[in-house]
C-alpha positions, 0 to 999 in steps of 0.5 A, spaced: 302 641 564 304 649 562 298 651 568 302 646 573 309 648 570 307 655 573 304 654 579 310 649 581 316 652 578 315 660 577 317 666 580 315 674 579 319 680 579 316 686 581 309 683 582 307 679 587 308 672 585 300 670 586 298 674 580 302 669 575 296 665 576 292 670 572 295 673 567 294 670 561 299 665 557 302 667 550 302 664 545 304 669 539 304 675 536 304 679 529 305 686 528 302 690 534 298 684 536 299 679 541 295 673 542 294 668 548 292 660 548 286 661 548 286 665 541 284 672 544 287 678 541 290 684 545 293 690 542 300 692 545 298 698 548 305 700 552 310 695 548 310 691 553 315 694 558 316 699 552 321 695 550 317 691 544 319 697 538 318 693 532 313 690 534 312 682 533 314 681 526 322 682 526 325 684 521 328 679 516 335 681 516 335 681 524 334 674 524 338 672 519 343 676 522 342 673 529 342 665 526 349 667 522 352 670 528 350 663 532 353 659 527 359 663 525 361 666 532 356 665 538 360 668 544 367 671 545 369 675 552 369 682 551 377 682 554 380 677 550 377 678 543 374 683 539 368 680 535 367 685 527 360 686 530 362 690 536 366 694 532 361 695 526 355 697 532 359 701 536 361 705 530 354 705 527 352 708 534 358 713 534 354 715 527 347 716 530 349 720 536 350 728 536 357 731 537 363 727 540 358 721 543 362 715 540 365 710 546 361 705 546 360 699 551 355 694 550 352 691 557 345 686 557 340 691 561 338 698 563 340 697 569 347 694 567 348 700 563 346 705 569 351 701 573 356 702 568 355 710 568 355 711 575 362 707 576 364 712 569 363 718 573 366 716 579 372 714 576 373 719 571 372 725 576 374 722 583 368 725 585 363 720 589 355 723 590 350 722 583 344 727 584 337 723 581 330 725 580 325 723 584 321 719 581 325 716 576 328 709 575 334 708 573 335 700 574 334 693 580 341 692 581 345 696 587 347 702 585 341 703 579 336 702 584 338 706 590 339 711 584 332 710 582 327 715 585 321 711 586 319 706 591 323 700 587 328 703 591 325 702 599 326 694 597 333 694 598 333 698 604 335 705 601 342 704 604 347 704 599 351 711 600 353 716 595 346 717 592 342 725 593 335 726 591 333 732 587 325 734 585 323 733 578 321 740 575 314 737 575 312 736 581 305 732 584 303 735 590 305 742 589 307 747 584 314 750 582 313 758 584 313 763 578 307 767 574 310 764 567 313 757 565 320 761 564 320 763 572 317 756 574 323 753 570 329 758 573 326 756 580 327 749 579 334 750 577 336 755 582 333 749 588 338 744 583 343 749 584 343 750 591 342 743 592 348 742 588 352 747 593 350 744 599 352 738 597 359 740 596 360 741 587 367 738 589 364 731 592 359 731 586 360 726 580 354 726 576 348 728 574 344 723 572 337 724 570 332 720 565 332 725 558 324 724 559 321 720 566 318 714 564 315 709 568 313 716 573 309 719 568 313 721 561 315 728 565 317 731 560 322 737 562 320 744 561 322 749 555 330 750 557 330 746 564 335 740 561 339 747 558 340 749 565 342 743 568 347 742 563 350 750 565 350 747 571 354 742 570 359 745 566 359 751 572 361 746 577 365 741 574 360 735 574 358 730 569 352 730 565 348 723 564 342 722 561 339 716 561 335 713 555 333 707 556 326 707 555 326 713 550 331 712 545 331 709 539 325 714 536 320 713 542 320 720 542 319 722 536 327 723 536 332 718 536 334 720 542 330 723 547 335 729 548 335 731 542 328 734 544 331 739 547 336 745 545 343 745 547 343 739 551 349 735 549 350 729 555 357 726 556 354 720 557 348 716 555 346 709 556 339 706 552 337 698 552 330 697 551 329 700 544 337 698 541 334 691 539 327 692 541 327 687 545 328 681 541 334 679 545 338 683 552 342 689 550 345 695 552 349 701 551 353 706 555 356 711 550 361 717 552 364 723 549 371 723 546 374 726 552 372 720 558 373 715 551 380 717 551 381 718 559 380 711 559 385 709 554 389 709 561 385 705 566 380 700 567 372 702 566 372 699 573 365 696 571 364 689 566 360 683 566 360 676 562 356 678 557 357 684 555 358 685 548 355 679 546 355 677 539 349 675 538 345 680 542 350 686 538 348 682 532 340 684 532 342 690 535 346 692 528 340 690 524 335 693 529 338 700 528 339 699 521 333 697 519 330 703 523 334 708 519 332 705 512 326 706 514 325 711 518 321 709 524 323 716 527 320 720 521 314 716 523 313 716 529 313 724 529 308 724 523 303 719 528 305 724 534 299 729 533 294 723 532 296 720 539 296 727 542 289 729 540 287 722 542 289 723 549 287 730 550 280 728 548 280 723 552 282 727 557 277 732 556 272 726 556 273 723 562 272 726 569 277 721 572 283 723 568 286 729 570 291 731 565 295 728 559 302 728 557 305 726 550 311 726 546 312 721 539 308 715 541 309 715 549 303 718 553 300 718 559 294 719 563 294 721 570 288 719 573 284 722 579 278 722 585 272 726 584 275 730 590 281 731 585 286 728 589 291 722 587 286 716 588 293 711 589 299 711 591 303 707 586 307 703 591 300 700 594 297 694 592 291 696 586 285 698 589 277 696 588 277 701 582 283 699 578 281 693 579 274 693 576 279 698 570 285 693 569 278 687 567 275 692 563 282 695 559 283 687 558 275 686 556 276 691 550 283 687 548 288 692 550 295 689 554 300 693 558 303 695 564 298 699 569 302 703 574 296 707 578 295 712 578 298 713 572 295 710 565 301 709 560 300 709 552 306 707 549 304 702 542 310 698 538 313 705 533 312 701 527 304 701 529 300 705 523 295 710 524 288 706 524 291 701 529 292 707 533 286 710 533 282 703 534 287 703 540 285 710 544 277 708 542 278 701 546 282 706 551 276 711 551 271 705 553 275 702 559 276 709 562 268 709 563 269 703 567 274 707 571 269 713 571 264 709 575 269 705 580 271 711 582 265 714 584 264 720 578 
């Protein structure tokens, strides 16, 4: 009956609909593992969409809080009434964010949070343009999709005005000029500043970057780059927005990804996935005090029915408290060298792996062809080699997003060392199939 229902009624989103026939039917999860209806166990190797940070045994406090909230006040529209949990969660977020980042709204998704950030910047500054990186991802709704710098932007026709793309300081097919990393970093900053000057600083409302680009390959800005972006924004009276939808709430070994970079205080921060560890849909946009005060006298200009949903906020409140009480960020920081060393060994042992990047519990392997070139662009369907790899990946009991030529590693943050080492071994075994399939 389930198969019939899937065939007749289920549609997919980012993948062609026919792939619904080949994805496993998942019955339950335990710890860092998922199980299908045939009883097969899978190690969740990317926290699904880099969101199931607490794995599949939710803290009892989360379940109890959600149950009690559903009993007492399942919903109140954010503009008509103030739920106690909204005040408590907003205060908690303001306490864990650095500086004067304290004004918070709670949309339902990362895409919605970034829509709110774009509207906030435009309304506050009176300017219209938003600068984003190529290869970044900000969501699937109109403005957030146009802010996106990968192929998913094309689906909507690439026609929404007001968005300007800048090159990420870690390009794919060329290198930034310079003899040292410091010189390369400065050249990348010079490129960004010249672009702002040619666009007209008085027309640019915001620079909106992922603190660490996630889906585009775990791209970690070089030392000094993000501080340099902050300085450029200050120089030209432009807001800085750090999109933390994927890396916020501990993924990188800091509570927020931008905290890995000295001298960076964004004006706006958004996050989502780790806020509830995907147990319920919720996101956040936080702004600094001067922005919050400005909107005391005018509406933000963005909203939705389910903004500040009490039940989702109850899940988030207890999830974040659990993270703090159990030092999940410290756990990630402690395990980070194990992931880094494992990915380094894999890169050294497999000719199909050109290089790797890792920070906290977030890593990526870049795949290459025997001639050293990129074997597949992201917007193309899986070719034969990656089709074989996907089978091997599943056969060794891994489940996760595969985005050729990028192979992400982002297990739940509660993974222990033995489970992490087991996952790395499974990854190593699957890559032998890719080596052979690519012709090495």
